[in-house]
N, CA, C, O and the ligand as a Tripos MOL2 file, in Angstrom:
@<TRIPOS>MOLECULE
protein
  297   295    75     0     0
PROTEIN
NO_CHARGES

@<TRIPOS>ATOM
      1 N         -36.1090  -11.8810   -4.0880 N.3       1 MET1
      2 CA        -34.8730  -11.9970   -3.2270 C.3       1 MET1
      3 C         -35.3340  -12.1180   -1.7630 C.2       1 MET1
      4 O         -36.1990  -11.3810   -1.2900 O.2       1 MET1
      5 N         -34.7230  -13.0670   -1.0890 N.am      2 PRO2
      6 CA        -35.0530  -13.2590    0.3550 C.3       2 PRO2
      7 C         -34.4960  -12.0380    1.1580 C.2       2 PRO2
      8 O         -33.4590  -11.4630    0.8310 O.2       2 PRO2
      9 N         -35.2270  -11.7020    2.1850 N.am      3 LYS3
     10 CA        -34.7680  -10.5700    3.0240 C.3       3 LYS3
     11 C         -34.3740  -11.0470    4.4280 C.2       3 LYS3
     12 O         -34.9810  -11.9640    4.9830 O.2       3 LYS3
     13 N         -33.4330  -10.4590    4.9360 N.am      4 VAL4
     14 CA        -32.8600  -10.7650    6.3080 C.3       4 VAL4
     15 C         -33.9060  -10.2110    7.3110 C.2       4 VAL4
     16 O         -34.2580   -9.0320    7.2760 O.2       4 VAL4
     17 N         -34.3890  -11.1070    8.2060 N.am      5 LYS5
     18 CA        -35.4070  -10.7030    9.1690 C.3       5 LYS5
     19 C         -34.8100  -10.0800   10.4150 C.2       5 LYS5
     20 O         -35.3260   -9.0920   10.9390 O.2       5 LYS5
     21 N         -33.7320  -10.6580   10.8800 N.am      6 HIS6
     22 CA        -33.1880  -10.1060   12.1580 C.3       6 HIS6
     23 C         -31.6940   -9.9590   12.0030 C.2       6 HIS6
     24 O         -31.0440  -10.7150   11.2810 O.2       6 HIS6
     25 N         -31.1740   -8.9900   12.6840 N.am      7 ARG7
     26 CA        -29.6880   -8.8820   12.6070 C.3       7 ARG7
     27 C         -29.0240  -10.0040   13.4560 C.2       7 ARG7
     28 O         -29.5860  -10.4870   14.4390 O.2       7 ARG7
     29 N         -27.8420  -10.3740   13.0380 N.am      8 HIS8
     30 CA        -27.1200  -11.3600   13.7700 C.3       8 HIS8
     31 C         -26.2540  -10.6840   14.7800 C.2       8 HIS8
     32 O         -25.9290   -9.5070   14.6200 O.2       8 HIS8
     33 N         -25.8630  -11.3890   15.8260 N.am      9 SER9
     34 CA        -24.9280  -10.7920   16.8510 C.3       9 SER9
     35 C         -23.5640  -10.7610   16.2310 C.2       9 SER9
     36 O         -23.2920  -11.4550   15.2520 O.2       9 SER9
     37 N         -22.6860   -9.9310   16.8210 N.am     10 LYS10
     38 CA        -21.2970   -9.8660   16.3920 C.3      10 LYS10
     39 C         -20.6790  -11.2290   16.4940 C.2      10 LYS10
     40 O         -19.9480  -11.6590   15.6030 O.2      10 LYS10
     41 N         -20.9840  -11.9450   17.6320 N.am     11 ALA11
     42 CA        -20.3920  -13.2160   17.9110 C.3      11 ALA11
     43 C         -20.8090  -14.1990   16.8330 C.2      11 ALA11
     44 O         -19.9790  -15.0010   16.4060 O.2      11 ALA11
     45 N         -22.0570  -14.1770   16.3700 N.am     12 ARG12
     46 CA        -22.4900  -15.1580   15.3690 C.3      12 ARG12
     47 C         -21.7360  -15.0060   14.0690 C.2      12 ARG12
     48 O         -21.3400  -15.9980   13.4570 O.2      12 ARG12
     49 N         -21.5250  -13.7340   13.6290 N.am     13 GLY13
     50 CA        -20.7950  -13.4860   12.4240 C.3      13 GLY13
     51 C         -19.3140  -13.9470   12.6020 C.2      13 GLY13
     52 O         -18.7030  -14.5580   11.7250 O.2      13 GLY13
     53 N         -18.8200  -13.6210   13.7450 N.am     14 ARG14
     54 CA        -17.4020  -13.9490   14.0060 C.3      14 ARG14
     55 C         -17.1840  -15.4310   14.0410 C.2      14 ARG14
     56 O         -16.1870  -15.9430   13.5330 O.2      14 ARG14
     57 N         -18.1760  -16.1550   14.6790 N.am     15 LYS15
     58 CA        -18.0380  -17.5860   14.7230 C.3      15 LYS15
     59 C         -18.0540  -18.2340   13.3640 C.2      15 LYS15
     60 O         -17.3300  -19.1940   13.1020 O.2      15 LYS15
     61 N         -18.9090  -17.6840   12.4860 N.am     16 ARG16
     62 CA        -18.9920  -18.1530   11.1200 C.3      16 ARG16
     63 C         -17.6260  -17.9500   10.4130 C.2      16 ARG16
     64 O         -17.1210  -18.8150    9.6980 O.2      16 ARG16
     65 N         -17.0580  -16.7200   10.6710 N.am     17 ARG17
     66 CA        -15.8190  -16.3610    9.9640 C.3      17 ARG17
     67 C         -14.5970  -17.0810   10.4940 C.2      17 ARG17
     68 O         -13.5230  -16.9920    9.9000 O.2      17 ARG17
     69 N         -14.7400  -17.7980   11.6100 N.am     18 THR18
     70 CA        -13.5130  -18.5790   12.0660 C.3      18 THR18
     71 C         -13.0510  -19.5530   11.0300 C.2      18 THR18
     72 O         -11.8880  -19.9560   11.0440 O.2      18 THR18
     73 N         -13.9350  -19.9570   10.1120 N.am     19 HIS19
     74 CA        -13.5970  -20.9420    9.1020 C.3      19 HIS19
     75 C         -12.9280  -20.3000    7.8850 C.2      19 HIS19
     76 O         -12.4200  -21.0190    7.0240 O.2      19 HIS19
     77 N         -12.9140  -18.9710    7.7910 N.am     20 TYR20
     78 CA        -12.1930  -18.2730    6.6960 C.3      20 TYR20
     79 C         -10.7080  -18.2940    7.0210 C.2      20 TYR20
     80 O         -10.2610  -17.6800    7.9890 O.2      20 TYR20
     81 N          -9.9560  -19.0050    6.2030 N.am     21 LYS21
     82 CA         -8.5770  -19.0970    6.4310 C.3      21 LYS21
     83 C          -7.7830  -18.7270    5.1500 C.2      21 LYS21
     84 O          -8.2140  -19.0400    4.0400 O.2      21 LYS21
     85 N          -6.6440  -18.0740    5.3140 N.am     22 ALA22
     86 CA         -5.8550  -17.7380    4.1210 C.3      22 ALA22
     87 C          -5.0750  -19.0160    3.6820 C.2      22 ALA22
     88 O          -4.6190  -19.8090    4.5060 O.2      22 ALA22
     89 N          -4.9570  -19.1620    2.3850 N.am     23 ASP23
     90 CA         -4.1660  -20.2800    1.8560 C.3      23 ASP23
     91 C          -2.6840  -20.0340    2.0600 C.2      23 ASP23
     92 O          -2.2660  -18.8760    2.1040 O.2      23 ASP23
     93 N          -1.9160  -21.0150    2.1790 N.am     24 ALA24
     94 CA         -0.4890  -20.9210    2.2450 C.3      24 ALA24
     95 C           0.0260  -20.3860    0.8650 C.2      24 ALA24
     96 O          -0.4960  -20.7760   -0.1790 O.2      24 ALA24
     97 N           1.0150  -19.5250    0.8780 N.am     25 PRO25
     98 CA          1.5080  -19.0190   -0.4080 C.3      25 PRO25
     99 C           2.0960  -20.1450   -1.3110 C.2      25 PRO25
    100 O           2.7910  -21.0550   -0.8590 O.2      25 PRO25
    101 N           1.7700  -20.0140   -2.5880 N.am     26 VAL26
    102 CA          2.2380  -21.0070   -3.5240 C.3      26 VAL26
    103 C           3.6970  -20.7570   -3.8490 C.2      26 VAL26
    104 O           4.0960  -19.6170   -4.0860 O.2      26 VAL26
    105 N           4.4760  -21.7870   -3.8610 N.am     27 GLY27
    106 CA          5.8690  -21.6460   -4.2640 C.3      27 GLY27
    107 C           6.3470  -22.8020   -5.1110 C.2      27 GLY27
    108 O           5.9550  -23.9450   -4.8740 O.2      27 GLY27
    109 N           7.2100  -22.5210   -6.1240 N.am     28 VAL28
    110 CA          7.7170  -23.5680   -6.9240 C.3      28 VAL28
    111 C           9.2400  -23.4260   -6.8920 C.2      28 VAL28
    112 O           9.7830  -22.3550   -6.6240 O.2      28 VAL28
    113 N           9.9100  -24.5560   -7.1780 N.am     29 LYS29
    114 CA         11.3610  -24.5820   -7.1670 C.3      29 LYS29
    115 C          11.9810  -23.9370   -8.4510 C.2      29 LYS29
    116 O          11.5460  -24.2130   -9.5690 O.2      29 LYS29
    117 N          12.9690  -23.1040   -8.2530 N.am     30 CYS30
    118 CA         13.6220  -22.5040   -9.3750 C.3      30 CYS30
    119 C          14.4490  -23.6440  -10.1450 C.2      30 CYS30
    120 O          15.1390  -24.4480   -9.5190 O.2      30 CYS30
    121 N          14.3450  -23.6610  -11.4310 N.am     31 THR31
    122 CA         15.0560  -24.7440  -12.2320 C.3      31 THR31
    123 C          16.5560  -24.4250  -12.2300 C.2      31 THR31
    124 O          17.3680  -25.3180  -12.4690 O.2      31 THR31
    125 N          16.9470  -23.1460  -11.9590 N.am     32 HIS32
    126 CA         18.3980  -22.8730  -12.0200 C.3      32 HIS32
    127 C          19.1030  -22.9830  -10.6550 C.2      32 HIS32
    128 O          20.1660  -23.5930  -10.5390 O.2      32 HIS32
    129 N          18.4980  -22.3900   -9.6470 N.am     33 CYS33
    130 CA         19.2230  -22.4550   -8.3360 C.3      33 CYS33
    131 C          18.5070  -23.3170   -7.3390 C.2      33 CYS33
    132 O          19.0610  -23.6290   -6.2850 O.2      33 CYS33
    133 N          17.2640  -23.7210   -7.6450 N.am     34 GLY34
    134 CA         16.5540  -24.6700   -6.6880 C.3      34 GLY34
    135 C          15.8570  -24.0290   -5.5490 C.2      34 GLY34
    136 O          15.1990  -24.7210   -4.7720 O.2      34 GLY34
    137 N          15.9670  -22.6940   -5.3980 N.am     35 LYS35
    138 CA         15.2740  -22.0340   -4.3190 C.3      35 LYS35
    139 C          13.7860  -21.8210   -4.6320 C.2      35 LYS35
    140 O          13.3640  -21.7620   -5.7860 O.2      35 LYS35
    141 N          13.0210  -21.7110   -3.5460 N.am     36 THR36
    142 CA         11.5600  -21.5780   -3.7160 C.3      36 THR36
    143 C          11.2380  -20.1640   -4.1930 C.2      36 THR36
    144 O          11.6840  -19.1830   -3.5970 O.2      36 THR36
    145 N          10.4590  -20.0650   -5.2760 N.am     37 LYS37
    146 CA         10.1060  -18.7880   -5.8520 C.3      37 LYS37
    147 C           8.6230  -18.8160   -6.1910 C.2      37 LYS37
    148 O           7.9580  -19.8500   -6.1330 O.2      37 LYS37
    149 N           8.1250  -17.6050   -6.5560 N.am     38 LYS38
    150 CA          6.7030  -17.5410   -6.9940 C.3      38 LYS38
    151 C           6.5930  -18.1480   -8.3980 C.2      38 LYS38
    152 O           7.5160  -17.9970   -9.1980 O.2      38 LYS38
    153 N           5.5110  -18.8150   -8.7050 N.am     39 PRO39
    154 CA          5.3390  -19.3550  -10.0430 C.3      39 PRO39
    155 C           5.1470  -18.2910  -11.0700 C.2      39 PRO39
    156 O           4.5720  -17.2410  -10.7830 O.2      39 PRO39
    157 N           5.6340  -18.5470  -12.3090 N.am     40 SER40
    158 CA          5.5530  -17.6170  -13.4680 C.3      40 SER40
    159 C           6.2180  -16.3380  -13.2220 C.2      40 SER40
    160 O           5.8370  -15.3400  -13.8340 O.2      40 SER40
    161 N           7.2110  -16.2770  -12.3510 N.am     41 GLN41
    162 CA          7.9400  -15.0550  -12.1150 C.3      41 GLN41
    163 C           9.4530  -15.3180  -12.1300 C.2      41 GLN41
    164 O           9.9290  -16.4220  -11.8680 O.2      41 GLN41
    165 N          10.1770  -14.2400  -12.4530 N.am     42 VAL42
    166 CA         11.6640  -14.3360  -12.4400 C.3      42 VAL42
    167 C          12.1290  -14.7180  -11.0720 C.2      42 VAL42
    168 O          11.5680  -14.2180  -10.0960 O.2      42 VAL42
    169 N          13.1230  -15.5760  -10.9250 N.am     43 CYS43
    170 CA         13.6260  -15.9850   -9.6290 C.3      43 CYS43
    171 C          14.3430  -14.7530   -9.0100 C.2      43 CYS43
    172 O          15.2510  -14.2000   -9.6300 O.2      43 CYS43
    173 N          13.9470  -14.3350   -7.8200 N.am     44 PRO44
    174 CA         14.6260  -13.1580   -7.2040 C.3      44 PRO44
    175 C          15.9960  -13.4100   -6.7100 C.2      44 PRO44
    176 O          16.6910  -12.4640   -6.3370 O.2      44 PRO44
    177 N          16.4480  -14.6850   -6.6850 N.am     45 TYR45
    178 CA         17.6890  -15.0630   -6.1080 C.3      45 TYR45
    179 C          18.8180  -15.1800   -7.1920 C.2      45 TYR45
    180 O          19.9790  -14.8720   -6.9190 O.2      45 TYR45
    181 N          18.4410  -15.6380   -8.4360 N.am     46 CYS46
    182 CA         19.4030  -15.7500   -9.4960 C.3      46 CYS46
    183 C          19.0960  -15.0290  -10.7460 C.2      46 CYS46
    184 O          19.9420  -14.8980  -11.6300 O.2      46 CYS46
    185 N          17.8160  -14.5290  -10.8370 N.am     47 GLY47
    186 CA         17.4620  -13.7420  -12.0500 C.3      47 GLY47
    187 C          17.1160  -14.5140  -13.2370 C.2      47 GLY47
    188 O          17.0030  -13.9560  -14.3280 O.2      47 GLY47
    189 N          16.9300  -15.8480  -13.0730 N.am     48 TYR48
    190 CA         16.6400  -16.6980  -14.2280 C.3      48 TYR48
    191 C          15.1170  -16.8980  -14.3580 C.2      48 TYR48
    192 O          14.3600  -16.8600  -13.3880 O.2      48 TYR48
    193 N          14.7400  -17.1060  -15.5770 N.am     49 PHE49
    194 CA         13.3460  -17.4070  -15.8760 C.3      49 PHE49
    195 C          13.2780  -18.3540  -17.0790 C.2      49 PHE49
    196 O          13.7450  -18.0090  -18.1650 O.2      49 PHE49
    197 N          12.7090  -19.5260  -16.8950 N.am     50 LYS50
    198 CA         12.6880  -20.5710  -17.9060 C.3      50 LYS50
    199 C          14.0780  -20.8950  -18.5150 C.2      50 LYS50
    200 O          14.2380  -21.0790  -19.7220 O.2      50 LYS50
    201 N          15.0730  -20.9500  -17.5950 N.am     51 GLY51
    202 CA         16.4010  -21.2830  -18.0110 C.3      51 GLY51
    203 C          17.2280  -20.2090  -18.6410 C.2      51 GLY51
    204 O          18.3640  -20.4630  -19.0390 O.2      51 GLY51
    205 N          16.6910  -18.9970  -18.7490 N.am     52 VAL52
    206 CA         17.3730  -17.8510  -19.3170 C.3      52 VAL52
    207 C          17.5140  -16.7630  -18.3030 C.2      52 VAL52
    208 O          16.5740  -16.4420  -17.5760 O.2      52 VAL52
    209 N          18.7820  -16.1510  -18.2510 N.am     53 GLN53
    210 CA         19.0060  -15.0910  -17.3100 C.3      53 GLN53
    211 C          18.3640  -13.8170  -17.8650 C.2      53 GLN53
    212 O          18.7920  -13.3430  -18.9170 O.2      53 GLN53
    213 N          17.3360  -13.2340  -17.1890 N.am     54 VAL54
    214 CA         16.7100  -12.1120  -17.6770 C.3      54 VAL54
    215 C          16.9170  -10.8620  -16.8060 C.2      54 VAL54
    216 O          16.5230   -9.7500  -17.1570 O.2      54 VAL54
    217 N          17.5600  -11.1040  -15.6460 N.am     55 MET55
    218 CA         17.8200  -10.0120  -14.7160 C.3      55 MET55
    219 C          19.1760  -10.2710  -14.0570 C.2      55 MET55
    220 O          19.5570  -11.4150  -13.8090 O.2      55 MET55
    221 N          19.9090   -9.1560  -13.7760 N.am     56 LYS56
    222 CA         21.1410   -9.3590  -13.0760 C.3      56 LYS56
    223 C          20.8390   -9.0740  -11.5970 C.2      56 LYS56
    224 O          20.2670   -8.0380  -11.2570 O.2      56 LYS56
    225 N          21.2200   -9.9740  -10.7650 N.am     57 ILE57
    226 CA         20.9890   -9.8480   -9.3060 C.3      57 ILE57
    227 C          22.2900   -9.3550   -8.7150 C.2      57 ILE57
    228 O          23.3200  -10.0250   -8.7870 O.2      57 ILE57
    229 N          22.2240   -8.1500   -8.1190 N.am     58 GLU58
    230 CA         23.3790   -7.5810   -7.4160 C.3      58 GLU58
    231 C          23.6020   -8.2620   -6.1460 C.2      58 GLU58
    232 O          22.6550   -8.7010   -5.4930 O.2      58 GLU58
    233 N          24.8790   -8.3750   -5.7500 N.am     59 THR59
    234 CA         25.2340   -8.8920   -4.4570 C.3      59 THR59
    235 C          25.2120   -7.6400   -3.4870 C.2      59 THR59
    236 O          25.1690   -6.4950   -3.9380 O.2      59 THR59
    237 N          25.2420   -7.9000   -2.2130 N.am     60 ILE60
    238 CA         25.2350   -6.7960   -1.2570 C.3      60 ILE60
    239 C          26.4210   -5.8490   -1.4300 C.2      60 ILE60
    240 O          26.3060   -4.6310   -1.2920 O.2      60 ILE60
    241 N          27.5640   -6.4640   -1.7390 N.am     61 GLU61
    242 CA         28.7850   -5.6520   -1.8880 C.3      61 GLU61
    243 C          28.6900   -4.7560   -3.1600 C.2      61 GLU61
    244 O          29.1000   -3.5960   -3.1430 O.2      61 GLU61
    245 N          28.1350   -5.3300   -4.2660 N.am     62 GLU62
    246 CA         27.9510   -4.5410   -5.5200 C.3      62 GLU62
    247 C          26.9990   -3.3700   -5.2760 C.2      62 GLU62
    248 O          27.1910   -2.2590   -5.7700 O.2      62 GLU62
    249 N          25.9680   -3.6740   -4.4920 N.am     63 ARG63
    250 CA         24.9760   -2.6660   -4.1400 C.3      63 ARG63
    251 C          25.5650   -1.4890   -3.3500 C.2      63 ARG63
    252 O          25.2930   -0.3190   -3.6200 O.2      63 ARG63
    253 N          26.3620   -1.8530   -2.3890 N.am     64 LYS64
    254 CA         27.0850   -0.9060   -1.5280 C.3      64 LYS64
    255 C          27.9940   -0.0070   -2.3160 C.2      64 LYS64
    256 O          28.0590    1.2020   -2.0970 O.2      64 LYS64
    257 N          28.7220   -0.6500   -3.2770 N.am     65 GLU65
    258 CA         29.6310    0.0300   -4.2130 C.3      65 GLU65
    259 C          28.9300    1.0960   -4.9900 C.2      65 GLU65
    260 O          29.3570    2.2460   -5.0870 O.2      65 GLU65
    261 N          27.7960    0.6380   -5.5550 N.am     66 ARG66
    262 CA         26.9450    1.5210   -6.3850 C.3      66 ARG66
    263 C          26.4130    2.7040   -5.5800 C.2      66 ARG66
    264 O          26.3770    3.8380   -6.0560 O.2      66 ARG66
    265 N          26.0080    2.4110   -4.3690 N.am     67 ARG67
    266 CA         25.4570    3.4460   -3.4980 C.3      67 ARG67
    267 C          26.5880    4.4480   -3.1580 C.2      67 ARG67
    268 O          26.3970    5.6620   -3.2370 O.2      67 ARG67
    269 N          27.7380    3.9260   -2.7860 N.am     68 ASP68
    270 CA         28.8230    4.7930   -2.3480 C.3      68 ASP68
    271 C          29.3060    5.6750   -3.5080 C.2      68 ASP68
    272 O          29.6390    6.8450   -3.3180 O.2      68 ASP68
    273 N          29.3360    5.0730   -4.7440 N.am     69 ALA69
    274 CA         29.7710    5.8350   -5.9620 C.3      69 ALA69
    275 C          28.7980    6.9810   -6.1910 C.2      69 ALA69
    276 O          29.2120    8.0650   -6.6010 O.2      69 ALA69
    277 N          27.5150    6.7620   -5.9330 N.am     70 LYS70
    278 CA         26.4920    7.7690   -6.1530 C.3      70 LYS70
    279 C          26.6270    8.9160   -5.1570 C.2      70 LYS70
    280 O          26.3640   10.0780   -5.4690 O.2      70 LYS70
    281 N          27.0450    8.5490   -3.9510 N.am     71 ARG71
    282 CA         27.1690    9.5890   -2.8740 C.3      71 ARG71
    283 C          28.4100   10.4670   -3.0340 C.2      71 ARG71
    284 O          28.3850   11.6520   -2.7020 O.2      71 ARG71
    285 N          29.4900    9.8830   -3.5420 N.am     72 THR72
    286 CA         30.7330   10.5970   -3.7050 C.3      72 THR72
    287 C          30.7120   11.6150   -4.8250 C.2      72 THR72
    288 O          31.4800   12.5760   -4.8340 O.2      72 THR72
    289 N          29.7900   11.3760   -5.7960 N.am     73 ARG73
    290 CA         29.7040   12.2470   -6.9080 C.3      73 ARG73
    291 C          29.3950   13.7360   -6.5060 C.2      73 ARG73
    292 O          28.5990   13.9570   -5.5940 O.2      73 ARG73
    293 N          29.9930   14.7150   -7.1530 N.am     74 PRO74
    294 CA         29.7650   16.0770   -6.6830 C.3      74 PRO74
    295 C          28.4450   16.6370   -7.1070 C.2      74 PRO74
    296 O          28.1240   17.7790   -6.7780 O.2      74 PRO74
    297 ZN         16.8800  -19.1380   -9.0760 Zn       75 ZN75
@<TRIPOS>BOND
     1     1     2 1
     2     2     3 1
     3     3     4 2
     4     3     5 am
     5     5     6 1
     6     6     7 1
     7     7     8 2
     8     7     9 am
     9     9    10 1
    10    10    11 1
    11    11    12 2
    12    11    13 am
    13    13    14 1
    14    14    15 1
    15    15    16 2
    16    15    17 am
    17    17    18 1
    18    18    19 1
    19    19    20 2
    20    19    21 am
    21    21    22 1
    22    22    23 1
    23    23    24 2
    24    23    25 am
    25    25    26 1
    26    26    27 1
    27    27    28 2
    28    27    29 am
    29    29    30 1
    30    30    31 1
    31    31    32 2
    32    31    33 am
    33    33    34 1
    34    34    35 1
    35    35    36 2
    36    35    37 am
    37    37    38 1
    38    38    39 1
    39    39    40 2
    40    39    41 am
    41    41    42 1
    42    42    43 1
    43    43    44 2
    44    43    45 am
    45    45    46 1
    46    46    47 1
    47    47    48 2
    48    47    49 am
    49    49    50 1
    50    50    51 1
    51    51    52 2
    52    51    53 am
    53    53    54 1
    54    54    55 1
    55    55    56 2
    56    55    57 am
    57    57    58 1
    58    58    59 1
    59    59    60 2
    60    59    61 am
    61    61    62 1
    62    62    63 1
    63    63    64 2
    64    63    65 am
    65    65    66 1
    66    66    67 1
    67    67    68 2
    68    67    69 am
    69    69    70 1
    70    70    71 1
    71    71    72 2
    72    71    73 am
    73    73    74 1
    74    74    75 1
    75    75    76 2
    76    75    77 am
    77    77    78 1
    78    78    79 1
    79    79    80 2
    80    79    81 am
    81    81    82 1
    82    82    83 1
    83    83    84 2
    84    83    85 am
    85    85    86 1
    86    86    87 1
    87    87    88 2
    88    87    89 am
    89    89    90 1
    90    90    91 1
    91    91    92 2
    92    91    93 am
    93    93    94 1
    94    94    95 1
    95    95    96 2
    96    95    97 am
    97    97    98 1
    98    98    99 1
    99    99   100 2
   100    99   101 am
   101   101   102 1
   102   102   103 1
   103   103   104 2
   104   103   105 am
   105   105   106 1
   106   106   107 1
   107   107   108 2
   108   107   109 am
   109   109   110 1
   110   110   111 1
   111   111   112 2
   112   111   113 am
   113   113   114 1
   114   114   115 1
   115   115   116 2
   116   115   117 am
   117   117   118 1
   118   118   119 1
   119   119   120 2
   120   119   121 am
   121   121   122 1
   122   122   123 1
   123   123   124 2
   124   123   125 am
   125   125   126 1
   126   126   127 1
   127   127   128 2
   128   127   129 am
   129   129   130 1
   130   130   131 1
   131   131   132 2
   132   131   133 am
   133   133   134 1
   134   134   135 1
   135   135   136 2
   136   135   137 am
   137   137   138 1
   138   138   139 1
   139   139   140 2
   140   139   141 am
   141   141   142 1
   142   142   143 1
   143   143   144 2
   144   143   145 am
   145   145   146 1
   146   146   147 1
   147   147   148 2
   148   147   149 am
   149   149   150 1
   150   150   151 1
   151   151   152 2
   152   151   153 am
   153   153   154 1
   154   154   155 1
   155   155   156 2
   156   155   157 am
   157   157   158 1
   158   158   159 1
   159   159   160 2
   160   159   161 am
   161   161   162 1
   162   162   163 1
   163   163   164 2
   164   163   165 am
   165   165   166 1
   166   166   167 1
   167   167   168 2
   168   167   169 am
   169   169   170 1
   170   170   171 1
   171   171   172 2
   172   171   173 am
   173   173   174 1
   174   174   175 1
   175   175   176 2
   176   175   177 am
   177   177   178 1
   178   178   179 1
   179   179   180 2
   180   179   181 am
   181   181   182 1
   182   182   183 1
   183   183   184 2
   184   183   185 am
   185   185   186 1
   186   186   187 1
   187   187   188 2
   188   187   189 am
   189   189   190 1
   190   190   191 1
   191   191   192 2
   192   191   193 am
   193   193   194 1
   194   194   195 1
   195   195   196 2
   196   195   197 am
   197   197   198 1
   198   198   199 1
   199   199   200 2
   200   199   201 am
   201   201   202 1
   202   202   203 1
   203   203   204 2
   204   203   205 am
   205   205   206 1
   206   206   207 1
   207   207   208 2
   208   207   209 am
   209   209   210 1
   210   210   211 1
   211   211   212 2
   212   211   213 am
   213   213   214 1
   214   214   215 1
   215   215   216 2
   216   215   217 am
   217   217   218 1
   218   218   219 1
   219   219   220 2
   220   219   221 am
   221   221   222 1
   222   222   223 1
   223   223   224 2
   224   223   225 am
   225   225   226 1
   226   226   227 1
   227   227   228 2
   228   227   229 am
   229   229   230 1
   230   230   231 1
   231   231   232 2
   232   231   233 am
   233   233   234 1
   234   234   235 1
   235   235   236 2
   236   235   237 am
   237   237   238 1
   238   238   239 1
   239   239   240 2
   240   239   241 am
   241   241   242 1
   242   242   243 1
   243   243   244 2
   244   243   245 am
   245   245   246 1
   246   246   247 1
   247   247   248 2
   248   247   249 am
   249   249   250 1
   250   250   251 1
   251   251   252 2
   252   251   253 am
   253   253   254 1
   254   254   255 1
   255   255   256 2
   256   255   257 am
   257   257   258 1
   258   258   259 1
   259   259   260 2
   260   259   261 am
   261   261   262 1
   262   262   263 1
   263   263   264 2
   264   263   265 am
   265   265   266 1
   266   266   267 1
   267   267   268 2
   268   267   269 am
   269   269   270 1
   270   270   271 1
   271   271   272 2
   272   271   273 am
   273   273   274 1
   274   274   275 1
   275   275   276 2
   276   275   277 am
   277   277   278 1
   278   278   279 1
   279   279   280 2
   280   279   281 am
   281   281   282 1
   282   282   283 1
   283   283   284 2
   284   283   285 am
   285   285   286 1
   286   286   287 1
   287   287   288 2
   288   287   289 am
   289   289   290 1
   290   290   291 1
   291   291   292 2
   292   291   293 am
   293   293   294 1
   294   294   295 1
   295   295   296 2
@<TRIPOS>SUBSTRUCTURE
     1 MET1         2 RESIDUE 1 A MET
     2 PRO2         6 RESIDUE 1 A PRO
     3 LYS3        10 RESIDUE 1 A LYS
     4 VAL4        14 RESIDUE 1 A VAL
     5 LYS5        18 RESIDUE 1 A LYS
     6 HIS6        22 RESIDUE 1 A HIS
     7 ARG7        26 RESIDUE 1 A ARG
     8 HIS8        30 RESIDUE 1 A HIS
     9 SER9        34 RESIDUE 1 A SER
    10 LYS10       38 RESIDUE 1 A LYS
    11 ALA11       42 RESIDUE 1 A ALA
    12 ARG12       46 RESIDUE 1 A ARG
    13 GLY13       50 RESIDUE 1 A GLY
    14 ARG14       54 RESIDUE 1 A ARG
    15 LYS15       58 RESIDUE 1 A LYS
    16 ARG16       62 RESIDUE 1 A ARG
    17 ARG17       66 RESIDUE 1 A ARG
    18 THR18       70 RESIDUE 1 A THR
    19 HIS19       74 RESIDUE 1 A HIS
    20 TYR20       78 RESIDUE 1 A TYR
    21 LYS21       82 RESIDUE 1 A LYS
    22 ALA22       86 RESIDUE 1 A ALA
    23 ASP23       90 RESIDUE 1 A ASP
    24 ALA24       94 RESIDUE 1 A ALA
    25 PRO25       98 RESIDUE 1 A PRO
    26 VAL26      102 RESIDUE 1 A VAL
    27 GLY27      106 RESIDUE 1 A GLY
    28 VAL28      110 RESIDUE 1 A VAL
    29 LYS29      114 RESIDUE 1 A LYS
    30 CYS30      118 RESIDUE 1 A CYS
    31 THR31      122 RESIDUE 1 A THR
    32 HIS32      126 RESIDUE 1 A HIS
    33 CYS33      130 RESIDUE 1 A CYS
    34 GLY34      134 RESIDUE 1 A GLY
    35 LYS35      138 RESIDUE 1 A LYS
    36 THR36      142 RESIDUE 1 A THR
    37 LYS37      146 RESIDUE 1 A LYS
    38 LYS38      150 RESIDUE 1 A LYS
    39 PRO39      154 RESIDUE 1 A PRO
    40 SER40      158 RESIDUE 1 A SER
    41 GLN41      162 RESIDUE 1 A GLN
    42 VAL42      166 RESIDUE 1 A VAL
    43 CYS43      170 RESIDUE 1 A CYS
    44 PRO44      174 RESIDUE 1 A PRO
    45 TYR45      178 RESIDUE 1 A TYR
    46 CYS46      182 RESIDUE 1 A CYS
    47 GLY47      186 RESIDUE 1 A GLY
    48 TYR48      190 RESIDUE 1 A TYR
    49 PHE49      194 RESIDUE 1 A PHE
    50 LYS50      198 RESIDUE 1 A LYS
    51 GLY51      202 RESIDUE 1 A GLY
    52 VAL52      206 RESIDUE 1 A VAL
    53 GLN53      210 RESIDUE 1 A GLN
    54 VAL54      214 RESIDUE 1 A VAL
    55 MET55      218 RESIDUE 1 A MET
    56 LYS56      222 RESIDUE 1 A LYS
    57 ILE57      226 RESIDUE 1 A ILE
    58 GLU58      230 RESIDUE 1 A GLU
    59 THR59      234 RESIDUE 1 A THR
    60 ILE60      238 RESIDUE 1 A ILE
    61 GLU61      242 RESIDUE 1 A GLU
    62 GLU62      246 RESIDUE 1 A GLU
    63 ARG63      250 RESIDUE 1 A ARG
    64 LYS64      254 RESIDUE 1 A LYS
    65 GLU65      258 RESIDUE 1 A GLU
    66 ARG66      262 RESIDUE 1 A ARG
    67 ARG67      266 RESIDUE 1 A ARG
    68 ASP68      270 RESIDUE 1 A ASP
    69 ALA69      274 RESIDUE 1 A ALA
    70 LYS70      278 RESIDUE 1 A LYS
    71 ARG71      282 RESIDUE 1 A ARG
    72 THR72      286 RESIDUE 1 A THR
    73 ARG73      290 RESIDUE 1 A ARG
    74 PRO74      294 RESIDUE 1 A PRO
    75 ZN75       297 GROUP 0 **** ****
């Protein structure tokens, strides 16, 4: 195994790392609603996956109602 002879400066390592870049997140179009979603995952906007509804997506109003119903319970 080769051995490192001298330490590199902080700047040298940082200059090398300027080429490390994060990839843009991958997105695919939902076949049901057409919005951009993550591949191989249920669409968070309509709850469909491969043309089948697998999740019910609550609207803001439904969510508020559910929250309020929970709070009013004794
Ligand atoms: Zn969708």
